[in-house]
C-alpha positions as CSV (number, residue, x, y, z in Angstrom):
1,M,-0.4,-48.1,-23.0
2,S,-0.7,-46.4,-19.8
3,E,0.2,-42.7,-19.6
4,G,0.4,-42.4,-15.8
5,L,3.2,-45.5,-16.1
6,R,4.9,-43.5,-18.7
7,Q,4.8,-40.3,-16.6
8,R,6.3,-42.0,-14.0
9,V,9.3,-43.7,-16.5
10,V,10.2,-39.9,-18.1
11,Q,10.1,-38.7,-14.3
12,K,13.3,-38.6,-13.0
13,D,14.6,-39.0,-9.3
14,S,17.0,-37.1,-7.4
15,E,19.7,-38.6,-9.2
16,G,18.7,-38.2,-12.9
17,E,18.0,-41.8,-13.4
18,K,15.0,-43.5,-15.0
19,S,12.5,-45.2,-12.9
20,T,9.7,-47.3,-13.8
21,K,8.5,-47.9,-10.1
22,S,4.9,-47.7,-9.5
23,E,3.2,-46.0,-6.5
24,D,0.2,-48.3,-6.2
25,S,2.0,-51.9,-6.8
26,Q,4.2,-53.7,-4.4
27,P,7.4,-55.2,-5.6
28,I,8.1,-58.7,-5.8
29,Y,10.9,-59.6,-7.2
30,A,14.6,-59.8,-5.1
31,L,18.0,-61.7,-6.5
32,Q,17.7,-63.6,-3.7
33,N,16.5,-64.6,-0.2
34,E,18.0,-63.4,2.9
35,G,21.0,-66.2,3.4
36,D,20.7,-67.7,0.3
37,Q,23.5,-67.0,-2.6
38,W,23.4,-67.8,-6.3
39,P,26.6,-69.1,-8.1
40,T,28.4,-66.5,-9.6
41,P,28.3,-66.9,-13.6
42,E,30.9,-68.0,-15.7
43,F,31.7,-68.2,-19.3
44,S,32.5,-71.8,-20.3
45,V,35.2,-72.1,-22.8
46,T,33.4,-72.1,-25.9
47,A,30.8,-69.4,-24.6
48,H,34.0,-67.0,-23.9
49,I,35.1,-67.8,-27.5
50,A,31.9,-66.7,-28.8
51,S,32.0,-63.7,-26.9
52,M,35.2,-62.9,-28.3
53,I,34.5,-63.2,-31.4
54,A,31.9,-60.9,-31.0
55,N,33.2,-58.3,-29.5
56,I,36.2,-58.1,-31.9
57,S,33.6,-58.3,-34.9
58,L,31.9,-55.4,-33.1
59,D,35.5,-53.1,-32.4
60,T,35.9,-53.9,-36.1
61,F,32.3,-52.7,-37.6
62,F,31.6,-49.8,-34.9
63,S,34.0,-46.7,-34.7
64,T,32.0,-46.2,-30.9
65,I,30.0,-48.5,-28.8
66,E,28.9,-46.8,-25.6
67,I,27.4,-48.0,-22.7
68,V,25.3,-46.4,-19.9
69,N,23.6,-47.4,-16.9
70,G,25.3,-51.1,-17.0
71,E,25.3,-50.9,-13.3
72,N,21.4,-52.1,-14.0
73,I,22.1,-55.5,-14.7
74,P,22.6,-58.2,-12.0
75,M,25.9,-59.7,-12.0
76,E,24.2,-62.6,-10.2
77,G,20.9,-64.6,-10.0
78,P,18.1,-64.8,-12.9
79,V,17.8,-62.2,-15.4
80,I,15.8,-61.6,-18.6
81,L,17.0,-58.8,-20.5
82,Y,14.9,-58.0,-23.6
83,G,15.5,-55.3,-26.4
84,N,14.9,-53.8,-29.5
85,H,15.8,-55.9,-32.0
86,Q,16.8,-53.9,-35.6
87,N,19.8,-54.9,-36.1
88,Q,19.4,-58.5,-36.7
89,F,22.6,-60.7,-35.3
90,V,24.4,-57.8,-34.1
91,D,21.2,-56.7,-31.7
92,A,22.3,-60.3,-29.7
93,M,26.4,-59.4,-29.9
94,I,26.2,-55.7,-28.3
95,M,23.5,-57.2,-25.5
96,L,26.4,-59.7,-24.6
97,R,28.4,-57.1,-24.6
98,A,26.3,-54.6,-22.0
99,A,25.9,-57.7,-20.2
100,E,28.9,-58.6,-19.0
101,R,28.0,-62.4,-18.2
102,P,27.2,-65.2,-20.1
103,V,23.6,-64.9,-21.7
104,S,21.6,-67.6,-23.5
105,F,19.7,-66.3,-26.0
106,I,16.0,-67.2,-27.7
107,V,16.9,-68.0,-31.3
108,A,15.0,-69.2,-34.4
109,E,15.0,-72.4,-35.0
110,V,16.1,-71.6,-38.4
111,S,18.6,-70.0,-37.6
112,M,20.7,-72.4,-35.2
113,H,21.3,-74.5,-38.7
114,K,23.4,-71.7,-40.8
115,P,27.0,-71.8,-40.6
116,V,28.2,-69.0,-38.5
117,I,25.5,-67.7,-36.6
118,G,24.5,-71.4,-35.7
119,T,27.5,-72.0,-34.4
120,L,28.1,-69.2,-32.3
121,A,24.9,-69.6,-30.7
122,R,25.5,-73.1,-29.7
123,A,28.5,-72.2,-27.8
124,A,26.6,-69.8,-26.1
125,E,24.2,-72.1,-25.4
126,A,21.4,-70.6,-27.0
127,V,17.7,-71.9,-26.6
128,P,16.0,-72.5,-29.7
129,V,12.5,-71.5,-30.5
130,V,10.4,-72.6,-33.7
131,R,9.1,-69.3,-35.1
132,P,5.3,-69.8,-36.7
133,Q,6.6,-67.7,-39.3
134,D,9.3,-69.8,-40.2
135,L,6.5,-72.6,-40.6
136,A,4.4,-70.7,-43.3
137,K,3.2,-71.8,-46.4
138,V,1.5,-70.4,-49.4
139,G,-2.4,-71.7,-49.1
140,P,-3.9,-73.2,-52.8
141,G,-6.3,-69.7,-54.5
142,R,-6.3,-66.7,-53.3
143,F,-8.3,-64.6,-51.3
144,E,-11.4,-62.8,-52.4
145,N,-13.2,-60.8,-50.2
146,I,-12.1,-59.8,-46.2
147,D,-15.1,-59.0,-44.4
148,L,-14.1,-57.0,-40.9
149,E,-17.7,-57.0,-39.2
150,N,-18.8,-60.2,-39.5
151,C,-15.1,-61.5,-39.1
152,T,-15.6,-63.4,-42.2
153,I,-12.7,-64.6,-45.4
154,T,-14.0,-65.6,-48.9
155,G,-12.2,-66.9,-51.3
156,V,-11.4,-68.8,-55.0
157,D,-10.2,-72.3,-55.4
158,T,-9.2,-72.2,-51.7
159,K,-9.4,-75.3,-49.5
160,F,-10.4,-73.6,-45.8
161,T,-12.2,-77.1,-44.9
162,E,-7.8,-78.2,-44.3
163,I,-6.7,-75.3,-42.3
164,P,-7.1,-76.2,-38.6
165,A,-8.6,-74.0,-36.1
166,G,-6.1,-71.6,-34.3
167,N,-3.4,-71.6,-37.2
168,M,-3.3,-67.9,-38.9
169,V,-3.5,-67.0,-42.2
170,G,-2.6,-63.6,-43.8
171,I,-1.7,-61.7,-46.6
172,K,1.5,-59.5,-46.8
173,K,1.0,-55.7,-46.0
174,V,-2.8,-56.7,-45.1
175,G,-2.6,-58.6,-42.0
176,N,-3.1,-61.6,-40.2
177,F,-6.3,-63.7,-39.2
178,V,-6.8,-66.4,-36.6
179,V,-8.8,-69.0,-37.9
180,V,-11.8,-69.9,-35.6
181,K,-13.7,-72.1,-38.1
182,A,-13.5,-73.2,-42.0
183,E,-17.4,-73.0,-42.9
184,S,-16.5,-74.3,-46.1
185,D,-13.3,-74.9,-48.7
186,T,-14.1,-70.8,-50.2
187,K,-15.2,-69.5,-46.2
188,L,-13.9,-69.2,-43.1
189,T,-14.6,-67.1,-39.9
190,F,-11.6,-65.5,-37.8
191,R,-11.2,-64.7,-34.4
192,P,-12.2,-60.7,-34.2
193,I,-9.8,-58.3,-33.8
194,P,-9.0,-56.2,-30.6
195,L,-9.2,-52.7,-31.2
196,D,-6.1,-52.0,-28.9
197,V,-3.6,-53.4,-31.3
198,E,-2.9,-52.5,-34.9
199,Q,-6.0,-52.9,-37.5
200,P,-5.7,-54.8,-41.2
201,N,-4.9,-52.6,-43.7
202,L,-7.5,-53.7,-46.4
203,A,-6.8,-50.7,-48.8
204,A,-3.3,-53.0,-49.6
205,F,-6.0,-55.9,-50.4
206,D,-6.1,-56.6,-53.9
207,P,-8.8,-59.4,-54.4
208,K,-7.3,-60.2,-58.3
209,D,-3.5,-60.3,-57.4
210,N,-3.0,-61.7,-54.2
211,T,-1.6,-65.0,-52.6
212,Y,-2.3,-65.5,-48.9
213,K,-0.1,-67.7,-46.3
214,I,-0.6,-70.2,-43.3
215,T,0.7,-70.3,-41.0
216,P,0.6,-73.2,-38.0
217,K,0.0,-73.0,-34.4
218,V,3.0,-74.1,-32.8
219,Q,3.3,-75.1,-29.0
220,Q,6.2,-73.7,-27.2
221,S,5.9,-75.9,-23.8
222,E,9.5,-77.2,-24.5
223,M,11.0,-74.3,-25.0
224,F,9.4,-72.5,-22.1
225,N,10.4,-75.4,-19.7
226,K,14.2,-74.5,-21.0
227,V,13.7,-70.9,-20.1
228,F,12.2,-71.7,-16.3
229,D,15.2,-74.2,-16.2
230,S,17.9,-72.3,-16.7
231,L,16.4,-69.2,-15.0
232,R,16.0,-71.5,-12.1
233,E,19.7,-72.4,-12.2
234,G,20.6,-68.4,-11.8
235,K,21.2,-67.9,-15.6
236,C,20.4,-64.9,-17.6
237,I,18.0,-65.0,-20.5
238,G,18.1,-63.0,-24.0
239,I,15.3,-62.2,-25.9
240,F,14.1,-59.6,-28.7
241,P,10.3,-59.8,-28.3
242,E,9.5,-57.7,-31.3
243,G,10.0,-61.2,-33.2
244,G,11.9,-60.7,-36.6
245,S,14.4,-57.7,-36.9
246,H,13.4,-54.6,-38.9
247,D,15.2,-51.3,-40.0
248,R,11.8,-49.1,-38.7
249,T,12.6,-46.0,-36.7
250,E,9.7,-47.0,-34.3
251,L,9.1,-49.9,-31.9
252,L,6.9,-53.0,-33.2
253,P,4.3,-54.6,-30.4
254,L,6.0,-56.9,-28.2
255,K,5.5,-60.4,-28.5
256,A,3.6,-61.6,-25.0
257,G,6.2,-64.7,-24.6
258,V,8.5,-62.4,-22.8
259,S,5.8,-61.4,-20.5
260,M,4.7,-65.3,-20.4
261,M,8.2,-66.4,-19.6
262,A,8.4,-63.5,-16.6
263,L,5.1,-64.0,-14.8
264,G,5.7,-68.3,-15.4
265,A,9.0,-68.3,-13.3
266,L,7.7,-65.8,-10.9
267,S,4.9,-67.9,-10.6
268,Q,7.3,-70.8,-9.8
269,D,8.9,-68.7,-7.0
270,I,12.0,-68.1,-9.6
271,P,13.0,-64.3,-8.5
272,V,13.8,-63.0,-12.2
273,T,14.6,-59.1,-12.5
274,L,13.3,-58.1,-15.9
275,V,15.6,-55.3,-17.8
276,P,15.3,-53.4,-20.7
277,I,17.9,-52.6,-23.0
278,G,17.6,-50.0,-26.1
279,T,20.2,-50.0,-28.4
280,N,20.6,-47.0,-30.6
281,Y,22.4,-46.9,-34.0
282,F,23.3,-44.3,-36.0
283,S,23.5,-45.1,-39.3
284,G,24.2,-49.3,-37.8
285,H,24.2,-50.6,-41.2
286,V,27.1,-48.5,-42.2
287,F,31.3,-49.3,-41.8
288,R,32.6,-47.7,-38.9
289,S,29.3,-46.2,-37.6
290,K,28.1,-45.2,-33.7
291,V,26.2,-47.3,-31.1
292,F,24.7,-46.0,-27.8
293,V,23.4,-48.3,-25.6
294,D,21.0,-47.4,-22.9
295,V,20.2,-49.9,-19.7
296,G,16.7,-49.3,-18.2
297,K,15.9,-49.8,-14.5
298,P,14.7,-53.3,-13.9
299,I,11.0,-53.2,-14.0
300,Q,9.5,-54.1,-10.3
301,V,6.3,-56.6,-11.5
302,P,3.4,-56.2,-8.9
303,K,2.2,-59.5,-6.6
304,N,-1.6,-59.0,-7.8
305,L,0.0,-60.0,-11.5
306,I,1.4,-63.0,-10.1
307,E,-2.0,-63.8,-8.7
308,M,-3.5,-62.8,-11.8
309,Y,-1.6,-65.1,-13.8
310,K,-1.9,-67.9,-11.7
311,D,-5.6,-68.0,-12.5
312,K,-6.4,-69.1,-15.7
313,S,-9.3,-66.9,-15.8
314,T,-7.2,-63.6,-15.8
315,R,-3.9,-65.1,-17.4
316,R,-3.9,-63.1,-20.5
317,E,-5.1,-59.7,-19.0
318,A,-1.5,-60.2,-16.4
319,C,0.6,-60.7,-19.3
320,N,-1.0,-57.9,-21.4
321,K,-0.7,-55.3,-18.0
322,L,2.8,-56.2,-17.8
323,L,3.7,-56.2,-21.7
324,S,2.6,-52.7,-21.6
325,D,4.6,-52.0,-18.9
326,M,7.9,-53.3,-20.7
327,Q,7.2,-51.7,-23.6
328,V,6.8,-48.1,-22.0
329,A,10.2,-48.9,-20.0
330,L,12.1,-50.1,-23.3
331,D,10.3,-47.4,-25.5
332,C,11.8,-45.0,-22.8
333,A,15.2,-46.5,-23.9
334,C,15.3,-46.1,-27.4
335,L,14.6,-43.4,-30.1
336,T,11.8,-43.9,-32.2
337,A,9.7,-41.6,-34.0
338,P,7.1,-42.6,-36.5
339,D,9.6,-41.9,-39.7
340,F,13.0,-41.3,-40.3
341,E,12.3,-37.2,-41.3
342,T,10.6,-37.0,-37.5
343,L,14.0,-38.6,-36.2
344,K,16.2,-36.4,-37.8
345,T,14.4,-33.5,-36.8
346,I,14.3,-34.3,-33.3
347,R,17.9,-34.9,-33.1
348,T,18.4,-31.6,-35.2
349,A,16.5,-29.8,-32.3
350,R,18.6,-31.8,-29.8
351,R,21.8,-30.8,-31.5
352,M,20.5,-27.2,-31.2
353,Y,20.0,-27.4,-27.7
354,Q,23.3,-28.5,-27.0
355,N,24.9,-26.1,-29.1
356,K,28.6,-27.0,-28.5
357,A,28.5,-28.3,-24.8
358,K,30.9,-31.7,-24.4
359,L,28.6,-34.6,-22.9
360,T,29.8,-37.4,-21.5
361,P,27.9,-40.6,-23.1
362,K,25.7,-40.7,-20.3
363,E,24.5,-37.3,-20.7
364,Y,24.2,-37.6,-24.1
365,I,22.2,-40.4,-24.1
366,D,19.8,-39.1,-21.6
367,L,19.6,-35.7,-23.7
368,N,18.4,-37.6,-26.5
369,L,15.6,-39.9,-25.0
370,R,14.7,-36.9,-23.2
371,F,14.0,-34.8,-26.5
372,N,12.4,-38.1,-27.5
373,Q,9.9,-38.5,-24.7
374,A,9.4,-34.3,-25.1
375,A,8.0,-35.0,-28.9
376,K,5.6,-38.2,-27.8
377,V,4.1,-35.7,-25.1
378,W,3.8,-32.5,-27.2
379,K,3.2,-34.1,-30.6
380,D,-0.4,-32.9,-30.6
381,D,0.7,-29.3,-29.1
382,P,0.6,-26.8,-32.3
383,R,3.5,-25.1,-30.9
384,F,5.2,-28.3,-31.1
385,G,4.0,-28.6,-34.8
386,V,5.3,-25.3,-36.0
387,L,8.4,-25.9,-34.7
388,M,9.1,-29.2,-36.1
389,K,8.0,-27.7,-39.3
390,D,10.9,-24.9,-38.8
391,I,13.4,-27.3,-38.2
392,H,12.5,-29.2,-41.1
393,E,12.5,-26.2,-43.8
394,Y,15.7,-25.2,-42.2
395,L,17.6,-28.6,-42.9
396,E,15.8,-28.9,-46.0
397,F,17.0,-25.3,-47.1
398,G,20.7,-26.4,-45.8
399,R,20.5,-29.6,-48.0
400,A,20.0,-27.3,-51.0
401,Q,23.2,-25.4,-50.0
402,G,24.6,-28.9,-49.7
403,L,25.2,-28.3,-45.7
404,T,24.0,-30.3,-42.9
405,D,23.4,-28.9,-39.5
406,K,26.4,-30.1,-38.2
407,E,28.3,-28.3,-40.8
408,V,26.3,-25.5,-40.7
409,R,26.8,-24.9,-37.0
410,D,30.3,-24.9,-37.4
411,L,31.1,-23.1,-40.3
412,P,33.1,-19.8,-40.1
413,P,32.1,-16.4,-41.2
414,L,32.3,-16.5,-44.7
415,G,34.2,-14.0,-46.6
416,S,37.3,-13.4,-44.5
417,I,40.8,-13.8,-45.2
418,R,41.0,-15.7,-42.1
419,T,38.5,-18.4,-42.9
420,V,40.1,-18.9,-46.6
421,L,43.7,-19.2,-44.9
422,N,42.2,-21.9,-42.7
423,A,40.5,-23.7,-45.2
424,V,43.3,-23.9,-47.0
425,K,45.3,-25.1,-44.3
426,D,43.3,-27.8,-43.2
427,V,43.1,-28.9,-46.8
428,L,47.0,-29.3,-47.1
429,T,46.9,-30.7,-43.8
430,T,44.6,-33.7,-44.8
431,L,46.9,-33.8,-47.8
432,V,50.2,-34.8,-45.8
433,M,48.3,-37.3,-44.0
434,S,47.0,-38.5,-46.8
435,C,50.4,-39.3,-48.0
436,F,51.7,-40.8,-44.8
437,I,48.4,-42.8,-43.9
438,L,47.6,-44.6,-47.5
439,P,50.6,-45.9,-48.0
440,L,50.8,-48.0,-45.0
441,I,47.2,-49.0,-44.9
442,S,47.2,-49.8,-48.7
443,F,48.6,-53.4,-48.2
444,G,45.7,-54.1,-45.7
445,V,42.9,-52.9,-47.9
446,L,44.0,-54.7,-50.5
447,L,44.3,-58.1,-49.0
448,N,40.6,-57.2,-47.7
449,V,39.7,-56.8,-51.5
450,P,38.2,-60.4,-51.5
451,I,35.8,-59.6,-48.8
452,A,34.2,-56.4,-50.1
453,L,33.8,-57.4,-53.5
454,Y,32.0,-61.0,-51.9
455,S,30.0,-58.6,-49.5
456,K,28.5,-56.4,-52.2
457,K,27.6,-59.5,-54.2
458,V,25.9,-61.3,-51.3
459,I,24.2,-58.7,-49.0
460,P,21.7,-56.8,-51.9
461,R,20.8,-60.7,-52.6
462,E,20.3,-61.2,-49.2
463,M,18.7,-57.7,-48.4
464,K,16.2,-58.1,-51.0
465,K,15.1,-61.9,-49.9
466,A,14.8,-60.5,-46.8
467,L,12.3,-57.7,-47.5
468,A,10.5,-59.8,-49.6
469,G,10.0,-62.5,-46.8
470,S,9.1,-59.3,-44.1
471,S,5.5,-57.1,-43.7
472,V,7.4,-55.2,-41.5
473,K,10.9,-54.5,-42.9
474,V,11.3,-50.8,-44.9
475,A,14.5,-51.6,-46.9
476,A,15.8,-54.5,-45.0
477,R,18.9,-52.6,-44.0
478,D,18.9,-54.5,-40.6
479,V,20.3,-57.2,-42.8
480,A,23.2,-55.4,-43.6
481,A,25.7,-55.0,-40.9
482,S,25.2,-58.7,-39.5
483,Q,25.6,-60.4,-43.2
484,Q,29.0,-58.0,-43.2
485,I,30.0,-59.4,-40.1
486,M,29.5,-63.0,-40.8
487,I,30.9,-62.7,-44.0
488,A,33.8,-61.5,-42.6
489,I,33.9,-64.3,-39.9
490,K,33.5,-67.4,-42.6
491,M,36.3,-65.4,-44.8
492,I,39.3,-64.0,-42.6
493,P,40.7,-67.5,-41.4
494,S,40.7,-68.6,-44.6
495,L,42.2,-65.3,-46.0
496,H,45.1,-65.5,-43.6
497,I,46.2,-69.1,-43.9
498,L,46.1,-68.5,-47.7
499,Y,48.5,-65.8,-47.4
500,S,50.6,-67.3,-45.3
501,C,51.0,-70.5,-47.2
502,L,51.6,-67.9,-50.4
503,W,54.4,-66.3,-48.6
504,I,56.0,-69.7,-47.8
505,I,55.8,-70.5,-51.4
506,F,57.5,-67.5,-52.4
507,F,60.3,-67.7,-49.9
508,V,61.1,-71.7,-51.1
509,I,61.0,-70.3,-54.9
510,T,62.6,-67.3,-54.3
511,W,65.3,-68.4,-52.1
512,P,68.2,-69.8,-54.5
513,Y,68.4,-66.4,-55.9
514,Y,69.1,-64.4,-53.1
515,Q,72.8,-63.1,-52.9
516,R,74.1,-63.2,-49.3
517,E,77.0,-63.3,-46.9
518,P,77.2,-66.4,-44.5
519,G,77.3,-65.1,-40.8
520,S,76.1,-61.6,-41.7
521,L,72.6,-60.4,-40.0
522,G,70.8,-59.8,-43.5
523,N,71.7,-63.6,-44.2
524,M,69.8,-64.8,-40.8
525,F,66.9,-62.7,-41.0
526,V,66.4,-64.4,-44.9
527,Y,67.7,-67.7,-43.6
528,N,64.9,-67.7,-40.6
529,A,62.3,-65.4,-43.0
530,F,60.2,-67.9,-44.5
531,W,58.9,-69.2,-41.7
532,V,58.9,-66.3,-38.9
533,L,57.5,-64.1,-41.3
534,P,54.3,-66.3,-42.0
535,L,53.4,-66.6,-38.7
536,C,53.8,-63.1,-37.8
537,F,51.5,-62.0,-40.4
538,L,49.2,-65.1,-39.3
539,F,48.9,-63.6,-35.8
540,F,49.6,-60.0,-36.3
541,G,47.9,-59.5,-40.0
542,P,44.3,-59.1,-38.1
543,Y,45.4,-56.7,-35.7
544,Y,46.9,-54.6,-39.1
545,S,43.8,-55.2,-41.4
546,F,40.9,-54.7,-38.9
547,T,41.8,-52.8,-36.1
548,F,44.8,-50.5,-37.7
549,C,43.5,-50.1,-41.0
550,P,39.5,-49.0,-40.6
551,K,41.1,-46.6,-37.7
552,M,43.4,-45.1,-40.2
553,L,40.7,-45.1,-42.9
554,E,38.2,-43.4,-40.3
555,I,40.4,-40.7,-40.0
556,L,41.2,-40.1,-43.3
557,F,37.5,-39.9,-44.4
558,R,36.7,-37.3,-41.2
559,R,38.8,-35.0,-42.9
560,W,37.8,-35.8,-46.6
561,R,34.3,-35.4,-45.6
562,L,34.7,-31.9,-44.6
563,W,36.5,-30.9,-48.2
564,P,33.1,-29.5,-49.5
565,R,32.7,-26.7,-46.4
566,H,36.9,-25.7,-47.3
567,W,35.8,-25.6,-50.8
568,L,33.0,-23.2,-50.0
569,C,35.2,-21.1,-47.3
570,I,37.6,-20.3,-50.1
571,R,35.1,-20.1,-53.0
572,S,32.7,-17.6,-50.6
573,L,36.2,-15.1,-51.0
574,F,35.6,-14.5,-54.7
575,S,31.8,-15.1,-55.2
576,K,29.1,-13.2,-53.2
577,R,26.2,-14.9,-54.7
578,K,27.8,-18.2,-53.3
579,R,28.3,-16.7,-50.2
580,D,24.9,-15.4,-49.4
581,Q,22.8,-18.2,-48.9
582,P,25.1,-20.1,-46.7
583,E,26.3,-17.0,-44.6
584,F,22.4,-16.3,-43.8
585,L,22.2,-20.1,-42.8
586,R,25.1,-19.4,-40.4
587,L,23.8,-16.5,-38.4
588,E,20.5,-17.8,-37.6
589,R,21.9,-21.1,-36.5
590,K,24.3,-19.0,-34.2
591,K,21.1,-17.1,-33.1
592,T,19.8,-20.1,-32.2
593,D,22.9,-21.4,-30.4
594,D,23.2,-17.9,-28.5
595,Q,19.6,-18.6,-27.1
596,S,20.6,-22.1,-25.9
597,A,23.3,-20.5,-23.9
598,R,21.5,-18.6,-22.0
599,P,20.9,-19.0,-18.7
600,R,18.0,-21.0,-17.4
């Protein structure tokens, strides 16, 4: 990864935006030649329906979806959108929302046959791709030894001679190896592993208890031709070049396929535009969480890379150079860190710097990305290490008191009568709101209990299955949100039709027992209710259940989460021991806020 390019990405231009332009490279892409016009992209009927379902699902599951710098996506002409892949099928829904134009996604062939996602993918005119890992099979026998120096693998009861050259063998949590030649059934030679890629983890290798998988080499020429044909028509392609989705806090190395698509199209005089899209989830597997999307500036591909790609001897080098630039551009649009604790520490540092200043979504994303990039630039600086350690210890001390950094920041002076009265007022307000809101939403919550119960049963099983089949997932949280949305899409229509039918049956059964006066307004209402009310429920029930109820619940949850803070404020008046440590945290946090508020 080029440090010079990273510095150019981090550096802001006069308008405060990111720039990925290289000073020593002449850009080739242009949306169209002078006088030419691309057809205005329009959603087909099926694609429009798929987009509508995706948007409704996103608005129901997430409380906030903020998209900044959306103007970086051209509304016409051939475009390749590529992004990070941390939330399975939800990533495609968010990319489609950010694009505001039809997008044909590169979708795994196995996903095209799934009940819900396959239907939506076909409606959106997705391009299927056969992934080698989907064809992987467990090989006979087991590995005995892996020699990285001599590039050989020896096995026991194996049949290496049946594995064609170019196929890949690998062990979960150890690594993958490309077969060069099978010397015998128990010995094979693999391709040397470049130093600039992740090395195999031999510490995880156990000669006595391991199985390996054989992954065939797949020719993707048909898929590439479909992509080039779509781009030639001025369409937009969406791809997630990390491969499978994951729940890590850092980007995985990008696969070379996306750079081959871009350079292949440009070499055929298709003026394609490459646009990175960073999707940043804040507990993305949790219902009513937040999402912030940053659309990076288009990557300008230099002409010399096109010429290098046309020459077969330098094609791999050209793809790797473009892929490196694409990785840097995407990394600068995503909030990443080596692990979750480091990411949480960086976010806390950003919150301390921001203090209580109100930021627009664009300013908020920009500030987060600046801190994220600063952490990467200063990671080897001892002073930065001391700062990160101090913030981490502060967070741990606050956790011991049952307080997050945000709660410490908003904590009022403890031990005063005014603080106690404000806490009591907030508690009473929350109780009154609960008494009004809970009866309004209880019916909608009860109607959706079957979805919650089914999700509780299915999602852990799917997460366990995904975790067992992946070597990059941490806890398979990336599966949770997609599974919840897919389950809801499958069950909601059936449930609401069922409830409407039950309503009709209820009126038919109870109609003879209703005492009424002919000609009265009540009689007219009940006379028509058996068909009017079910229709109203069928059309307005989803809004009530999946828009009104979640928003009201979110309001209550936000107030309920403050109860520990209110209780701390109340009991601090009567106990000095309960007051001292939180008050110490509050005062130290206030000093930090005062320093960040000083003019710079």
